[in-house]
FISE-661429 format. One line per 3 residues: number of its first residue (from 1); their letters; for each residue x negated, y negated, z negated of C-alpha. Coordinates in steps of 0.05 Angstrom, whole numbers, plus 5000, padded with zeros to 4 digits. Layout:
% residues N
NUM = a = X Y Z ~ ...;
This chain:
% residues 139
1 = msl = 3638 1635 7722 ~ 3632 1628 7647 ~ 3665 1676 7598;
4 = rri = 3707 1618 7572 ~ 3734 1602 7642 ~ 3749 1676 7656;
7 = svv = 3788 1681 7591 ~ 3834 1625 7616 ~ 3839 1645 7690;
10 = vpv = 3856 1719 7679 ~ 3917 1707 7633 ~ 3943 1652 7678;
13 = gla = 3935 1695 7741 ~ 3969 1754 7705 ~ 4028 1709 7684;
16 = ial = 4037 1685 7756 ~ 4035 1756 7784 ~ 4086 1780 7732;
19 = gla = 4132 1721 7746 ~ 4131 1735 7821 ~ 4145 1809 7810;
22 = aca = 4206 1792 7768 ~ 4235 1754 7828 ~ 4226 1811 7877;
25 = ptg = 4286 1852 7900 ~ 4295 1919 7867 ~ 4289 1986 7902;
28 = pgt = 4260 2000 7970 ~ 4268 1945 8021 ~ 4324 1894 8016;
31 = ggg = 4376 1949 8016 ~ 4360 1967 7944 ~ 4371 2035 7915;
34 = dgy = 4328 2088 7884 ~ 4291 2138 7928 ~ 4263 2207 7914;
37 = agf = 4238 2269 7950 ~ 4290 2322 7963 ~ 4366 2324 7959;
40 = ppg = 4415 2296 7909 ~ 4422 2343 7850 ~ 4473 2397 7866;
43 = hrp = 4477 2379 7940 ~ 4421 2421 7971 ~ 4447 2451 8037;
46 = eaf = 4450 2527 8039 ~ 4419 2531 8109 ~ 4359 2492 8134;
49 = des = 4384 2431 8172 ~ 4341 2371 8189 ~ 4401 2327 8203;
52 = pra = 4410 2264 8161 ~ 4464 2269 8108 ~ 4509 2221 8071;
55 = tll = 4538 2242 8004 ~ 4582 2205 7954 ~ 4562 2215 7882;
58 = ddg = 4588 2192 7814 ~ 4661 2188 7834 ~ 4645 2148 7897;
61 = tvl = 4603 2094 7864 ~ 4537 2118 7893 ~ 4522 2134 7966;
64 = ait = 4462 2181 7976 ~ 4428 2178 8045 ~ 4381 2237 8060;
67 = twg = 4334 2233 8119 ~ 4277 2278 8143 ~ 4206 2261 8161;
70 = sss = 4135 2264 8137 ~ 4130 2268 8062 ~ 4076 2213 8063;
73 = chr = 4115 2167 8110 ~ 4188 2178 8091 ~ 4244 2131 8113;
76 = evd = 4270 2080 8064 ~ 4335 2041 8067 ~ 4319 1968 8081;
79 = qve = 4389 1941 8100 ~ 4460 1959 8081 ~ 4525 1929 8104;
82 = wdg = 4590 1952 8072 ~ 4653 1946 8114 ~ 4714 1979 8082;
85 = tla = 4706 2054 8093 ~ 4642 2045 8136 ~ 4571 2035 8111;
88 = rvh = 4520 2010 8162 ~ 4451 2032 8138 ~ 4385 2014 8170;
91 = vdr = 4321 2052 8151 ~ 4248 2038 8163 ~ 4187 2083 8156;
94 = agg = 4147 2075 8092 ~ 4074 2094 8084 ~ 4011 2079 8122;
97 = fac = 3986 2087 8192 ~ 3970 2161 8187 ~ 4024 2210 8162;
100 = tad = 4022 2282 8142 ~ 4047 2333 8193 ~ 4102 2362 8150;
103 = maa = 4178 2355 8145 ~ 4210 2336 8080 ~ 4277 2310 8057;
106 = ytt = 4279 2241 8024 ~ 4341 2212 7991 ~ 4358 2140 7975;
109 = eld = 4416 2127 7927 ~ 4455 2062 7938 ~ 4505 2030 7891;
112 = vpe = 4571 2023 7928 ~ 4606 1956 7918 ~ 4669 1959 7877;
115 = asa = 4712 1942 7938 ~ 4687 2004 7975 ~ 4677 2052 7916;
118 = gri = 4707 2120 7932 ~ 4729 2096 8001 ~ 4666 2105 8043;
121 = tev = 4680 2160 8095 ~ 4629 2144 8150 ~ 4558 2120 8154;
124 = elt = 4526 2089 8216 ~ 4451 2102 8208 ~ 4401 2062 8250;
127 = yed = 4326 2065 8251 ~ 4270 2015 8258 ~ 4226 2063 8298;
130 = wdg = 4281 2096 8341 ~ 4337 2065 8383 ~ 4388 2119 8368;
133 = vdr = 4447 2116 8320 ~ 4469 2173 8276 ~ 4543 2172 8256;
136 = ltv = 4551 2212 8192 ~ 4614 2237 8159 ~ 4607 2228 8084;
139 = e = 4608 2292 8044;
């Protein structure tokens, strides 16, 4: 391929890639939200507990979901359904085929819709890789 053709193809390909990225949903999965290792600031439990947690932040406008798993294959929220005082949250495992053999907390913060802000009292947490359901009381 000639240098002239490369100088046309590369910018066009870059423009297409950037345009497609702008149309992608924000945050992990279709559930949205920002994820990070650890607990929400100021909400680290005093005793070690590997149970999932649900915490309302910012005057009830943000719901933080904390789950446990491998630090290289943490769980990410991929679906959320808001129903009055109940949030139904589905998580899927992120990462590759092989995961590290450690246990780490991972938190995803979700914006609560205005109709449910400050009202969420319970979370029904389901998993892609496990058939169980965790029912969490929001802290």
